[in-house]
Backbone bond lengths (Angstrom), bond angles and torsions (degrees), N, CA, C in turn:
res aa  C-N    CA-C-N  psi(-1)  N-CA   C-N-CA  omega(-1)  CA-C   N-CA-C  phi
1 M - - - 1.464 - - 1.532 109.90 -
2 K 1.314 114.81 145.35 1.455 120.38 178.10 1.530 108.77 -99.36
3 P 1.353 117.90 128.55 1.465 119.29 -179.29 1.521 112.37 -66.66
4 L 1.338 115.65 143.24 1.464 121.40 177.89 1.521 111.17 -85.54
5 W 1.340 115.07 -20.75 1.462 120.07 -172.84 1.519 108.58 -162.17
6 T 1.299 118.06 144.47 1.465 122.29 173.76 1.517 108.58 -128.08
7 G 1.326 115.85 141.05 1.457 121.07 -178.58 1.504 110.33 -179.43
8 S 1.324 117.01 -141.32 1.465 121.11 -178.32 1.524 110.87 -142.58
9 I 1.341 114.94 153.93 1.464 121.36 168.66 1.523 106.00 -90.60
10 G 1.324 116.77 126.48 1.459 121.29 176.44 1.512 109.21 -93.62
11 F 1.345 117.17 108.05 1.466 123.26 -175.12 1.530 107.11 -123.57
12 G 1.345 117.18 92.61 1.461 120.48 -172.95 1.518 108.94 64.95
13 L 1.339 117.06 -125.71 1.467 121.63 176.97 1.520 111.45 -93.16
14 V 1.353 116.81 1.80 1.463 122.14 -178.65 1.522 110.41 -93.51
15 N 1.321 116.69 132.82 1.469 122.59 173.03 1.515 108.94 -111.85
16 I 1.335 117.09 125.74 1.457 121.85 -178.27 1.523 108.70 -112.09
17 P 1.339 118.87 105.95 1.479 120.66 179.88 1.533 110.85 -63.09
18 V 1.334 116.04 128.30 1.472 120.57 -176.97 1.520 111.42 -140.41
19 K 1.343 114.03 164.93 1.462 122.14 172.43 1.532 106.70 -120.73
20 L 1.328 115.69 141.17 1.459 121.31 -177.54 1.524 109.97 -106.00
21 Y 1.354 116.13 128.84 1.468 121.98 179.50 1.532 109.49 -124.56
22 S 1.310 116.46 148.61 1.462 120.17 173.69 1.528 108.91 -66.12
23 A 1.335 116.93 137.67 1.458 121.31 -178.85 1.525 112.64 -99.06
24 V 1.330 117.41 -1.75 1.464 120.33 -175.57 1.525 110.68 -127.36
25 Q 1.329 114.88 159.21 1.460 121.02 175.21 1.521 109.20 -139.50
26 N 1.312 115.97 152.07 1.462 121.95 -175.36 1.521 110.86 -78.64
27 S 1.338 116.27 134.19 1.465 120.21 178.20 1.533 111.92 -105.86
28 D 1.347 116.70 7.20 1.470 120.72 179.47 1.529 110.73 -73.99
29 L 1.322 115.75 156.38 1.463 120.25 173.28 1.527 109.28 -73.07
30 D 1.307 116.51 144.91 1.470 121.69 -179.36 1.532 108.68 -85.17
31 L 1.328 115.12 88.72 1.467 120.90 -178.18 1.525 110.41 -92.12
32 D 1.334 116.55 139.97 1.460 122.00 178.35 1.528 110.38 -95.68
33 M 1.322 116.33 150.26 1.465 121.32 173.73 1.523 108.06 -90.83
34 L 1.345 116.15 131.12 1.459 121.74 -175.56 1.523 111.19 -126.27
35 D 1.324 115.57 155.63 1.461 121.58 172.71 1.530 107.32 -73.83
36 K 1.316 116.99 127.99 1.468 121.46 -177.83 1.524 112.01 -59.51
37 K 1.339 117.14 -31.08 1.466 121.12 -174.88 1.525 113.24 -71.16
38 D 1.358 116.31 -49.62 1.470 118.19 -174.67 1.533 114.12 -128.60
39 H 1.337 116.11 9.55 1.473 122.47 179.28 1.532 113.58 61.17
40 A 1.320 116.83 24.83 1.466 120.51 175.36 1.525 109.26 -73.71
41 N 1.334 115.99 145.37 1.457 121.25 -178.32 1.532 110.89 -65.86
42 I 1.335 116.26 136.76 1.460 121.57 178.31 1.528 109.07 -89.88
43 K 1.310 117.71 128.35 1.459 122.56 178.56 1.531 109.71 -118.47
44 F 1.321 114.64 142.62 1.460 120.04 179.44 1.521 110.06 -104.24
45 K 1.314 115.15 136.22 1.460 119.79 -179.80 1.524 110.19 -123.62
46 R 1.338 115.31 146.61 1.463 121.44 174.04 1.531 106.36 -94.49
47 V 1.325 115.96 114.61 1.472 119.23 -174.10 1.519 111.36 -118.47
48 N 1.317 115.47 151.84 1.451 123.03 174.98 1.530 108.10 -72.09
49 A 1.353 116.76 125.13 1.466 120.97 -175.75 1.530 112.32 -64.02
50 D 1.329 117.57 -24.27 1.459 120.32 -178.87 1.526 112.48 -89.43
51 T 1.339 117.21 -44.56 1.473 120.57 -175.21 1.519 113.22 -94.78
52 G 1.352 116.31 -21.49 1.466 119.79 -176.33 1.509 113.43 77.92
53 K 1.338 117.95 2.20 1.469 121.89 -179.10 1.533 111.04 -85.46
54 E 1.344 115.59 149.08 1.460 120.75 179.68 1.533 110.30 -69.24
55 V 1.339 116.06 141.90 1.463 122.32 179.54 1.525 108.73 -116.68
56 L 1.321 117.95 127.28 1.456 122.82 179.15 1.526 110.44 -71.71
57 W 1.357 115.62 153.73 1.464 120.79 -178.34 1.528 111.76 -54.67
58 E 1.337 116.59 -42.89 1.469 120.04 -176.10 1.528 113.09 -65.81
59 N 1.334 116.60 -13.79 1.469 120.09 179.50 1.536 112.62 -103.01
60 I 1.345 115.86 7.77 1.467 119.81 -179.09 1.533 109.90 -98.73
61 V 1.326 115.44 130.32 1.466 121.58 176.59 1.531 107.84 -122.45
62 R 1.325 116.50 167.72 1.459 120.97 179.34 1.524 110.27 -111.43
63 G 1.328 116.03 147.39 1.448 119.38 -177.95 1.517 112.41 -150.28
64 Y 1.332 116.23 163.63 1.467 122.99 178.64 1.522 108.19 -122.69
65 K 1.330 115.83 132.59 1.467 120.36 -174.23 1.529 111.65 -87.81
66 I 1.329 116.14 121.51 1.463 122.48 175.92 1.532 108.00 -130.10
67 N 1.357 115.04 124.10 1.477 120.03 179.32 1.532 112.44 51.67
68 E 1.360 114.74 49.17 1.473 121.74 177.29 1.527 113.49 63.26
69 R 1.322 117.49 17.33 1.464 121.29 178.48 1.526 109.08 -132.62
70 Y 1.342 116.16 137.39 1.457 120.21 -179.21 1.528 111.75 -87.22
71 V 1.338 115.90 132.79 1.462 122.26 170.36 1.526 105.83 -97.83
72 V 1.335 116.27 113.28 1.468 121.51 -176.12 1.536 109.85 -82.70
73 L 1.336 115.89 132.57 1.459 122.06 -177.47 1.526 111.46 -107.79
74 T 1.321 116.51 141.63 1.463 122.47 175.03 1.519 108.84 -106.81
75 E 1.343 117.30 170.67 1.465 121.00 177.33 1.524 110.82 -59.05
76 K 1.328 116.75 -35.99 1.464 120.95 179.44 1.531 110.82 -64.45
77 D 1.334 117.21 -35.54 1.460 120.61 178.84 1.527 110.82 -62.38
78 F 1.340 116.08 -40.59 1.462 119.85 178.89 1.527 110.78 -64.78
79 E 1.337 116.79 -40.45 1.453 120.98 178.82 1.527 110.87 -68.99
80 D 1.317 116.60 -37.64 1.462 120.56 -179.59 1.525 112.13 -65.07
81 A 1.344 116.62 -24.97 1.468 119.97 178.73 1.527 110.03 -58.53
82 N 1.319 116.40 -37.96 1.467 122.19 172.51 1.517 107.33 -168.44
83 A 1.340 115.26 88.16 1.468 120.83 -175.39 1.520 112.00 -58.17
84 K 1.344 117.36 -35.22 1.466 121.35 -179.32 1.521 110.75 -64.74
85 K 1.341 116.24 -45.29 1.468 120.11 -176.66 1.520 112.80 -68.11
86 T 1.315 118.08 -26.39 1.460 119.56 -179.15 1.519 112.36 -76.46
87 K 1.321 117.18 -11.30 1.462 120.57 -176.46 1.531 114.17 -123.70
88 I 1.336 117.42 -4.93 1.471 119.67 -175.76 1.523 111.14 -129.83
89 I 1.339 115.69 134.36 1.458 122.64 168.42 1.525 104.68 -87.51
90 E 1.308 116.82 97.41 1.469 122.44 -170.47 1.524 111.07 -88.83
91 I 1.336 116.86 110.05 1.466 120.99 178.69 1.523 109.13 -77.88
92 E 1.331 115.87 125.61 1.462 120.94 -177.28 1.519 112.97 -105.04
93 D 1.341 117.16 -32.33 1.466 121.38 -178.53 1.519 109.86 -149.55
94 F 1.331 115.37 163.93 1.463 122.49 170.20 1.525 107.88 -121.54
95 V 1.338 116.20 132.73 1.465 121.21 -176.93 1.531 109.45 -138.90
96 L 1.326 116.34 169.52 1.467 121.54 172.43 1.528 108.22 -78.55
97 E 1.322 116.44 133.90 1.469 119.97 -175.67 1.520 112.61 -60.50
98 Q 1.336 116.91 -34.47 1.475 119.76 -177.65 1.528 112.89 -68.26
99 E 1.337 116.56 -10.33 1.463 119.72 177.47 1.527 111.77 -78.90
100 I 1.326 117.32 -13.09 1.466 121.71 -177.65 1.525 109.52 -96.29
101 D 1.312 117.10 117.91 1.463 121.96 -179.81 1.527 110.39 -66.16
102 S 1.329 116.67 141.72 1.466 121.27 -177.83 1.531 112.89 -62.56
103 T 1.335 117.37 -19.65 1.469 121.49 177.96 1.520 111.66 -58.51
104 Y 1.332 116.38 -28.39 1.462 120.39 -175.07 1.530 113.37 -82.78
105 Y 1.334 118.19 -17.11 1.466 120.41 -176.53 1.524 111.49 -69.10
106 E 1.352 115.33 140.46 1.466 118.87 -175.80 1.532 113.47 -129.58
107 M 1.334 119.62 -59.62 1.465 121.07 -173.34 1.529 110.91 -151.82
108 P 1.375 117.68 132.30 1.461 119.82 179.35 1.536 112.82 -95.84
109 Y 1.326 115.87 148.28 1.465 123.12 176.27 1.532 108.80 -137.18
110 Y 1.338 115.93 153.37 1.457 121.19 173.54 1.520 109.18 -96.95
111 L 1.334 115.69 141.94 1.457 121.49 174.17 1.526 109.02 -111.59
112 E 1.313 116.10 126.05 1.461 123.10 179.52 1.532 108.21 -115.06
113 P 1.351 118.04 136.22 1.460 118.40 -179.18 1.524 112.45 -73.94
114 D 1.312 116.08 144.73 1.453 120.83 167.39 1.528 107.19 -72.12
115 K 1.327 117.37 160.93 1.472 121.27 -177.12 1.522 112.11 -53.32
116 S 1.321 116.67 -38.28 1.467 120.18 -177.64 1.525 113.22 -77.71
117 G 1.348 116.97 -8.69 1.462 119.58 -176.74 1.510 114.60 -113.77
118 T 1.337 117.62 12.28 1.470 121.26 -175.15 1.522 112.68 -58.85
119 K 1.330 117.12 -48.81 1.465 121.15 -176.99 1.521 111.54 -64.34
120 A 1.330 116.23 -46.06 1.468 120.51 -179.86 1.531 111.04 -65.50
121 Y 1.333 116.71 -37.30 1.472 122.05 177.62 1.524 109.93 -60.87
122 A 1.351 116.13 -48.02 1.465 121.33 -178.74 1.532 110.70 -61.54
123 L 1.333 116.49 -41.13 1.460 121.17 179.36 1.521 110.87 -63.96
124 F 1.330 116.75 -47.00 1.466 121.35 -179.18 1.530 111.03 -64.25
125 R 1.320 116.28 -40.66 1.480 121.16 178.68 1.526 110.79 -60.25
126 E 1.349 116.77 -45.99 1.466 120.23 -178.82 1.528 110.84 -68.90
127 A 1.342 117.25 -35.14 1.463 120.66 178.44 1.521 110.75 -64.56
128 L 1.347 116.37 -40.62 1.471 120.63 176.70 1.530 110.47 -62.37
129 T 1.335 115.98 -43.56 1.467 121.05 -178.66 1.525 111.12 -63.49
130 K 1.324 116.89 -47.79 1.467 121.50 -177.25 1.523 111.76 -67.68
131 S 1.314 116.82 -39.01 1.468 120.31 -177.52 1.522 112.87 -75.33
132 K 1.349 115.98 -20.79 1.461 122.34 -175.16 1.537 110.85 58.09
133 K 1.339 114.62 33.31 1.458 121.26 178.33 1.529 109.81 -116.65
134 V 1.326 115.96 166.44 1.466 121.57 173.20 1.519 107.83 -123.14
135 G 1.329 115.68 148.08 1.457 120.18 177.91 1.517 110.73 -91.24
136 V 1.312 117.41 131.32 1.466 122.24 176.43 1.527 107.29 -94.84
137 A 1.327 116.70 123.74 1.463 120.31 -172.41 1.522 111.51 -137.68
138 T 1.330 115.52 163.23 1.459 122.31 171.17 1.527 108.11 -120.15
139 F 1.328 116.12 147.68 1.465 120.93 176.34 1.519 108.47 -157.22
140 V 1.311 115.74 164.50 1.464 121.31 -179.09 1.521 109.57 -111.71
141 L 1.332 116.62 125.63 1.460 122.62 176.56 1.518 107.97 -132.49
142 R 1.330 115.79 128.19 1.474 121.86 -178.96 1.536 111.13 53.80
143 N 1.323 114.90 46.14 1.450 123.08 174.71 1.528 114.46 62.17
144 K 1.331 116.13 27.07 1.462 120.46 176.02 1.523 108.81 -136.49
145 E 1.315 116.34 135.35 1.458 119.59 178.78 1.519 110.49 -79.29
146 H 1.337 115.57 137.34 1.455 121.68 -179.14 1.521 110.53 -126.48
147 L 1.317 114.60 153.71 1.455 121.78 171.40 1.517 107.09 -100.09
148 A 1.334 117.94 144.24 1.466 120.18 -175.88 1.524 110.43 -151.97
149 I 1.325 115.26 163.86 1.463 120.73 168.85 1.525 108.37 -121.16
150 L 1.323 116.02 146.67 1.466 122.24 176.67 1.515 108.26 -113.18
151 R 1.343 116.14 128.53 1.463 120.79 179.10 1.512 109.71 -141.88
152 A 1.326 115.98 156.46 1.462 121.47 -179.92 1.522 109.35 -95.13
153 V 1.340 117.14 124.50 1.466 122.34 -179.13 1.531 108.75 -137.02
154 N 1.323 117.26 117.17 1.477 122.14 175.86 1.530 113.26 50.00
155 G 1.315 116.14 45.23 1.454 120.41 174.57 1.510 116.11 86.05
156 V 1.329 117.57 -3.69 1.471 120.42 -179.72 1.530 109.43 -121.32
157 I 1.315 116.78 145.97 1.467 120.05 172.68 1.525 107.37 -85.50
158 V 1.325 115.42 119.88 1.465 122.10 -179.20 1.513 108.91 -101.53
159 L 1.318 115.77 129.89 1.460 121.51 173.19 1.520 107.52 -100.20
160 N 1.321 116.76 117.57 1.469 121.71 176.66 1.518 109.01 -104.24
161 R 1.312 115.92 113.07 1.463 119.58 176.37 1.523 107.97 -68.19
162 I 1.323 117.23 131.47 1.462 120.49 177.55 1.531 109.83 -125.30
163 R 1.320 115.76 161.09 1.463 120.64 -176.51 1.531 110.92 -83.01
164 F 1.328 115.31 149.72 1.460 120.03 170.43 1.523 108.39 -71.90
165 D 1.330 116.20 156.51 1.462 120.74 -176.65 1.523 111.92 -57.22
166 E 1.345 117.15 -38.66 1.470 119.84 -177.40 1.529 112.90 -70.89
167 E 1.341 117.45 -11.35 1.464 120.93 179.82 1.529 112.54 -86.52
168 V 1.332 116.81 -11.76 1.470 120.80 179.92 1.523 109.18 -99.22
169 K 1.311 117.01 124.79 1.458 122.10 -177.32 1.520 111.80 -67.84
170 D 1.328 115.23 146.15 1.461 121.29 176.98 1.531 109.65 -73.81
171 T 1.312 116.53 147.00 1.477 120.38 -177.73 1.529 112.57 -89.15
172 G 1.328 116.37 1.78 1.461 120.78 -174.79 1.524 114.81 -59.22
173 E 1.339 117.46 -27.67 1.469 120.00 -176.79 1.533 112.84 -86.55
174 L 1.334 117.05 -6.14 1.463 120.07 -179.86 1.529 110.92 -79.55
175 K 1.323 115.95 143.36 1.465 121.10 176.14 1.518 108.54 -92.68
176 L 1.335 116.75 101.08 1.462 122.19 -173.84 1.530 110.83 -112.95
177 P 1.342 117.23 143.84 1.474 119.92 179.90 1.531 111.38 -70.55
178 A 1.322 116.10 150.52 1.461 121.65 178.16 1.534 110.49 -81.16
179 K 1.323 116.76 157.98 1.469 121.12 178.58 1.521 111.31 -61.77
180 S 1.319 116.50 -27.14 1.465 121.12 -177.31 1.527 112.13 -64.94
181 E 1.336 117.99 -17.43 1.460 121.17 -179.71 1.529 112.38 -78.43
182 V 1.324 117.04 -10.35 1.461 121.22 -178.93 1.527 109.82 -89.27
183 K 1.347 116.31 123.65 1.466 121.67 178.91 1.527 109.39 -85.78
184 P 1.337 118.26 138.36 1.470 121.62 -177.29 1.531 114.02 -54.14
185 R 1.347 118.18 -43.15 1.470 121.24 -178.65 1.519 111.40 -64.98
186 E 1.341 116.61 -40.98 1.467 120.97 178.51 1.527 110.57 -66.02
187 L 1.332 116.16 -38.78 1.467 120.24 178.11 1.513 110.71 -63.33
188 Q 1.325 117.17 -41.96 1.465 120.97 179.71 1.527 111.31 -63.88
189 M 1.327 116.26 -39.97 1.468 120.48 178.10 1.529 110.54 -66.19
190 A 1.340 116.52 -40.63 1.460 120.83 179.44 1.528 110.39 -64.37
191 L 1.342 116.72 -39.89 1.470 120.70 177.99 1.532 110.76 -65.55
192 S 1.322 116.29 -37.93 1.471 120.34 177.62 1.525 111.00 -63.55
193 L 1.331 116.15 -40.34 1.467 120.80 178.98 1.527 110.36 -66.51
194 I 1.329 116.54 -41.77 1.468 120.20 177.22 1.518 110.46 -60.68
195 N 1.323 117.00 -44.13 1.470 120.65 179.77 1.526 111.92 -63.13
196 Q 1.327 116.84 -38.35 1.466 120.36 178.80 1.521 111.84 -66.84
197 L 1.326 116.81 -32.36 1.466 121.06 -177.83 1.531 113.14 -92.41
198 T 1.328 116.80 2.00 1.464 120.95 -177.51 1.528 111.43 -78.12
199 T 1.351 116.35 127.03 1.460 122.46 176.04 1.527 108.37 -138.50
200 K 1.314 116.48 175.92 1.459 120.87 174.57 1.529 107.90 -77.65
201 F 1.326 116.48 134.13 1.460 120.58 -175.32 1.525 111.44 -68.08
202 D 1.343 115.62 128.36 1.462 122.45 177.41 1.523 107.33 -137.46
203 I 1.336 116.51 103.61 1.460 121.22 -174.64 1.525 112.49 -62.16
204 S 1.330 117.64 -27.31 1.470 121.03 -175.50 1.534 112.80 -68.80
205 K 1.331 118.03 -18.57 1.470 120.01 -179.16 1.527 112.54 -79.96
206 Y 1.343 116.31 -13.73 1.458 120.33 -179.23 1.530 109.36 -97.62
207 K 1.319 115.95 119.16 1.469 121.22 -176.30 1.530 111.02 -116.38
208 D 1.325 115.21 146.79 1.463 121.11 175.03 1.523 107.13 -81.82
209 T 1.329 116.11 93.95 1.470 120.74 -175.37 1.529 112.80 -90.42
210 Y 1.336 117.73 -13.34 1.461 119.20 -175.39 1.525 111.87 -63.71
211 A 1.341 117.33 -43.02 1.461 120.51 -179.43 1.532 110.69 -61.42
212 A 1.357 116.39 -40.87 1.465 120.78 179.14 1.531 111.00 -66.21
213 D 1.334 116.32 -40.81 1.469 120.48 178.69 1.527 110.69 -66.15
214 L 1.335 115.69 -38.84 1.461 119.85 178.40 1.526 110.82 -65.43
215 M 1.338 116.36 -37.38 1.467 120.01 177.62 1.533 111.07 -63.86
216 K 1.333 117.61 -35.84 1.462 121.57 176.69 1.531 109.90 -62.20
217 V 1.346 115.86 -42.00 1.466 120.63 178.60 1.529 109.92 -63.39
218 I 1.351 117.02 -42.21 1.463 122.29 -179.47 1.526 110.67 -62.64
219 K 1.341 116.84 -46.19 1.469 121.55 -178.97 1.526 111.06 -66.21
220 A 1.333 115.71 -39.68 1.468 119.59 178.87 1.522 110.39 -64.93
221 K 1.351 115.64 -40.84 1.466 119.92 -179.71 1.529 110.59 -67.53
222 A 1.341 116.45 -35.05 1.462 120.66 178.39 1.526 111.24 -64.29
223 K 1.338 116.08 -31.44 1.464 121.59 179.56 1.526 112.12 -88.19
224 G 1.342 115.72 -7.27 1.463 119.41 -178.43 1.510 112.71 82.40
225 T 1.336 116.92 16.17 1.462 121.24 -179.90 1.520 110.36 -90.85
226 K 1.314 116.46 139.21 1.454 121.08 179.60 1.526 109.60 -82.83
227 T 1.337 116.58 131.95 1.463 121.52 -179.61 1.519 109.85 -84.47
228 V 1.346 115.81 132.11 1.465 120.93 177.11 1.522 107.71 -86.44
229 L 1.325 116.04 117.36 1.460 120.80 -177.71 1.521 111.04 -87.67
230 P 1.345 117.30 141.52 1.459 119.44 176.53 1.521 110.43 -69.41
231 K 1.321 116.92 146.73 1.463 120.85 -178.95 1.526 109.18 -79.12
232 M 1.316 114.37 130.51 1.460 119.91 178.60 1.525 108.57 -92.36
233 K 1.345 115.76 128.61 1.456 120.13 -178.89 1.525 109.51 -123.48
234 V 1.326 115.86 115.77 1.457 121.00 176.48 1.522 107.71 -111.63
235 S 1.330 115.82 114.05 1.462 117.97 -171.48 1.521 113.34 -120.53
236 H 1.338 117.97 1.16 1.466 118.63 -174.07 1.523 112.22 -70.61
237 K 1.308 114.82 129.67 1.464 123.01 174.01 1.518 107.01 -130.51
238 A 1.331 115.92 151.45 1.462 120.05 -176.11 1.525 112.23 -57.69
239 G 1.327 117.43 -34.32 1.464 120.34 -174.27 1.510 115.71 -84.36
240 D 1.335 118.65 -14.21 1.472 119.42 -173.84 1.524 112.53 -109.48
241 L 1.334 118.70 24.44 1.454 122.21 -179.37 1.526 111.43 -61.64
242 M 1.334 116.57 -42.56 1.471 120.68 -178.96 1.522 111.10 -63.06
243 S 1.335 117.30 -43.20 1.467 120.58 -179.10 1.523 111.04 -66.31
244 Q 1.344 117.14 -34.91 1.462 120.89 178.00 1.524 111.65 -67.88
245 L 1.329 116.10 -37.66 1.463 120.26 177.07 1.524 110.47 -64.89
246 K 1.340 116.48 -43.81 1.465 120.89 179.20 1.520 111.18 -62.23
247 E 1.335 116.79 -43.53 1.468 121.08 179.64 1.528 111.16 -64.95
248 S 1.336 116.77 -39.01 1.466 121.08 178.20 1.525 110.82 -62.02
249 L 1.336 116.61 -42.36 1.466 121.31 179.58 1.526 111.06 -66.25
250 S 1.338 117.03 -41.86 1.474 120.39 -179.07 1.513 111.11 -67.86
251 R 1.329 119.01 -37.03 1.461 122.38 177.63 1.515 111.28 -63.18
252 K 1.339 115.86 -40.94 1.465 120.68 -179.80 1.524 109.91 -66.41
253 K 1.334 117.11 -39.18 1.467 120.86 179.19 1.514 111.32 -64.07
254 K 1.351 116.83 -39.09 1.466 121.30 179.23 1.510 111.05 -64.42
255 K 1.357 117.11 -40.71 1.456 121.19 178.80 1.517 111.75 -63.02
256 V 1.334 115.83 -41.28 1.474 121.13 -179.33 1.519 110.80 -66.20
257 S 1.357 116.79 -41.48 1.471 120.94 -179.61 1.525 111.46 -72.09
C-alpha cells in the first residue's frame, strides 16, 4: 500500500512518526460511461476556459479570486498557513467512544509507525486499549483540516475522520411523528421482534451482493438471455401494523423451530 500522508501523532510532548493509509476499498463494478449513439467511451478533459485547449495536470495550479483577480497558491503556501497542522495529528482530548454519535463518522484510515516510532506507537496503542478511550484530534489532509478520532483496533491504531458539528444538518426541519402516536401493545410487539432478531454482531456475515447480482444481469444480457426479476410486494397499510408485527414474530418462530 502507498501512504496517503506522512507525519506524526502529537500525544502530549511525545511525537509518534506515522504513515496514513486508506482502510477501505470500493466493491462497486468498474462501469464505463459511453455515448448512447455508438457506445464510444466518454473521456473528460480539463480545458482552458478562454482558449478551449486541454491543460495537463502538471500545468494546473489553484487560486482564490479577490477583486476580480486570482491569487495563485503553491504547496508551500498551504503549509505556511499552519506548518504544524500539516504534519501533525494533534490530539486535543480523550473521550469515551460511545459519546460520539454515528452521524459524525466519515472515513477510516490505518496508521502505521515509522521505524523510529515503533516503541512509542506500541505504547500509545496499549494505552488506548487499556483506557477504553479514543483520542479526538485535528489534522490536515489534501489542504483541508479534518476532525478525527484515534482508537486501537486489532493491533492497529485506526484514525476515523469525523465531521465537524457545523457539517451535520439540524433535524428541526424534518416532520417527525410524536411519541404519543405509538400504541403500547404495538411497542411491546416491536420490542419482542427486536429481541428475536438480536444476535452478536459479526461483520463478516454481511456481504455486498448487489455487485454480484448486477454482474449476473450483465452476463445474461451479453448472452441475450432475459433476466427474471423478483416480484416486489409492498403491503404496509396504516391499519394493519399490528397484524404485520404478529406475522413477523410467527415467521421468526417457525425459522427457529
